N, C-alpha and C positions, 0 to 999 in steps of 0.2 A: 546473468552473471553465477547462480547458485550453483551452477553445474560445471562454469571455470575454477569456484573455489569447493570441491567435492561435496557439495552440501545435494545431499538429493530430499526434492521437495515430491508430497506421497499426497499431497490437496492443498488445492489451495480455495477459498471463496472471497466474499466482498462484502460486504452491509455498508454500501455507501450515504451517504447522505447531504447535500444538498440544501442551501437556502434563496428563496429568492426574492426577492422584492416586484411587487409588483408595481406601473409606473402609468400615469395617465396613457402612453405610449406601448404599452406590453408591459416588459421589467428586463431585470435584469441579475443573473448569480453575483453574490453576497460571497459564497466560501464554499467550500468540498469539506468532508470529511471521508475521510478512506476508511475504514476497518476492516482493513486484510487479518484474514487469519490464514497461517500459512502451516502445515503439516511437511514435518519432516521425519527422515525417518532412524534420526537414532538424538537423544540425549546432549551428546558431542554439539551437536551440529544447533541448537539451539540458538545460541550468540550468533554464529558467526553468522546465523540468518538476519538476528535482527541488526548486524553491520551493512550487511551487504542489503537491506531493505533501505535502510539512509542511504545509504551510494544511490541508489535503483532512482530514490527521488530524485537525485541532483541534479541527472542526467536525463530523465523522465519530459521527452519531448511534447507531453499533453502537457503539463506543470507546471512547463517550462513556457508553455503558449498560453495562458491564459492570464486574463487578468486581475482575476481574484484569488484569495490566497487554497491554497491545497494543504490540510493537513492531514497529519495521520496516524493511529490509532493501530497500530501492528501488536497480533498475537501470535506467538512462535508456539509448537505445542509436539514433541516429538512423538508418534504414533505406534507403538511394538509391532512389528509382522509378524 
């Protein structure tokens, strides 16, 4: 999505966190929080990257396939070349 919109991603890392409840027969995940950190090539791309992040979540096949909420706390930053 970024490439199609002209947003140049220069780095990506995510510090995801999940919560699981143990039951007598195993357990199950109750929620996941994704904390993606995306670096882009220019300060003018930061707002577009945030907007695209929301769009990507809406079409994410993984997030739409699980039976627990997937929350996002994205952080976008421009990195000087």
